[in-house]
C-alpha positions in Angstrom: 75.6 96.6 213.0 79.2 95.4 212.7 80.5 92.5 214.8 83.3 93.6 217.1 86.8 92.4 217.5 88.5 92.9 221.0 91.9 94.4 220.8 92.6 95.1 224.5 91.1 94.4 228.0 91.2 97.0 230.7 92.9 95.6 233.8 92.9 98.5 236.3 93.2 102.3 236.7 96.8 103.7 237.0 97.7 107.1 238.4 95.4 109.9 239.3 94.5 111.3 235.9 92.2 108.5 234.6 94.9 106.4 232.9 94.1 102.7 232.5 96.4 99.7 232.1 95.2 97.2 229.5 96.2 93.8 228.3 96.8 93.8 224.5 94.7 91.3 222.7 95.8 92.0 219.1 98.8 90.8 217.1 98.9 94.3 215.6 99.5 96.6 218.6 100.8 99.4 216.4 97.1 99.9 215.4 96.7 101.9 218.6 98.8 104.7 217.1 96.2 105.5 214.5 93.0 104.8 216.5 90.9 107.7 217.6 87.7 106.0 218.8 87.0 102.5 220.1 84.0 100.7 221.6 84.1 99.6 225.2 82.1 96.4 225.9 81.3 95.5 229.5 80.7 92.0 230.8 76.9 92.5 230.5 77.3 93.5 226.8 76.8 97.2 227.3 78.6 99.2 224.6 80.2 102.6 225.2 81.9 104.8 222.5 85.3 105.9 223.8 87.6 108.6 222.4 91.3 107.9 222.9 93.0 110.9 224.3 96.4 109.3 224.7 98.1 105.9 224.6 101.5 104.4 225.1 103.1 101.0 225.6 104.6 100.0 228.9 106.2 96.5 229.2 103.7 94.1 227.5 100.7 96.3 228.1 99.2 99.5 226.8 98.3 102.6 228.9 95.1 104.3 227.7 93.5 107.6 228.6 90.0 108.3 227.3 88.2 111.7 226.9 85.9 112.4 229.8 87.6 109.8 232.1 90.1 112.0 233.9 89.9 110.8 237.5 90.6 107.5 239.2 86.9 107.2 240.1 85.8 107.6 236.4 88.6 105.3 235.2 87.4 102.6 237.7 84.1 102.5 235.8 86.0 101.0 232.8 87.7 98.2 234.8 87.2 94.8 233.0 85.8 96.2 229.8 87.0 95.0 226.4 88.3 97.6 224.0 86.9 96.7 220.6 86.8 97.9 217.0 84.4 96.9 214.2 85.3 93.6 212.5 85.4 95.6 209.2 88.4 97.5 210.6 90.4 94.4 211.6 93.8 94.1 209.9 94.0 92.0 206.7 95.7 88.7 207.3 97.7 86.7 204.8 96.1 83.7 203.1 95.9 80.8 205.4 95.9 83.0 208.5 92.8 83.5 210.6 91.6 85.4 213.7 90.6 83.3 216.7 87.1 84.7 216.5 86.8 83.6 212.9 87.5 80.0 213.9 85.2 79.9 216.9 81.9 78.4 216.0 83.2 76.5 212.9 82.0 73.0 212.5 84.7 70.4 212.3 84.4 67.3 210.3 86.7 64.6 208.9 87.4 64.4 205.2 85.2 61.3 205.3 82.2 63.4 206.5 82.2 62.4 210.2 81.1 65.3 212.3 83.4 65.9 215.3 82.0 69.1 216.8 82.2 72.9 216.9 85.4 75.0 217.6 85.0 76.5 221.1 88.4 78.2 221.2 92.0 78.3 219.9 94.6 77.5 222.5 98.1 78.9 222.1 100.8 76.6 223.4 103.9 78.3 222.1 104.1 75.6 219.4 101.3 74.6 217.1 97.9 76.1 218.1 95.3 73.7 219.3 91.6 73.8 218.3 89.4 73.0 221.3 86.4 71.3 219.7 83.2 70.7 221.6 81.8 67.3 220.6 78.5 65.8 221.6 80.0 63.9 224.6 83.4 65.5 225.2 85.9 68.1 224.0 88.7 67.2 221.6 92.1 68.9 221.2 93.0 69.0 217.5 96.3 70.6 216.3 95.7 73.5 214.0 98.3 72.4 211.5 98.0 72.5 207.7 98.7 68.7 207.6 95.7 68.0 209.8 93.3 70.9 209.1 93.2 70.4 205.3 90.5 73.0 204.5 89.4 76.0 206.5 86.3 77.7 205.1 85.5 80.8 207.2 82.6 81.8 205.0 80.8 78.5 205.5 82.1 78.1 209.1 83.6 74.7 208.3 86.9 73.0 208.9 87.8 69.7 207.3 90.4 67.6 209.1 92.5 64.6 208.1 93.2 63.1 211.5 96.1 60.8 212.3 95.0 57.4 213.6 93.9 57.5 217.3 93.9 61.3 217.7 90.3 61.4 219.0 90.6 58.4 221.3 92.0 60.3 224.3 
């Protein structure tokens, strides 16, 4: 079975006809215009196939309506779920661009072979993204910049870094 990629998270019901407000979790929100079915994943991992009846953007969010969820009570059942698509349907990125989920779990080591840890998440700061790397004793924050992360091998789940002096001493 395909791994899934989250593209939205249901925040709350809206209105009386089962409409739902969702936070957009994709850099490609236009993809909603061509989607017909998605997979809802609840916090406990339960998966539900959902057919999109209607969708439109409002402010920085998307409003979704699913087939069979046409009351506030039915819509409430979907609160908090992540709206996902199969990884195989994820948009193609340019060379040197990666999805957060592709970086998570990558082993990070220096160009000298010193193991630092495993990527827990990618933090967005408005500037250069930061890799949060869980080491044996503590977490490290490593800028996800080409000058530092010299090689990113998603297939092997490995990132080689050339760290400036003192970066790991905080």
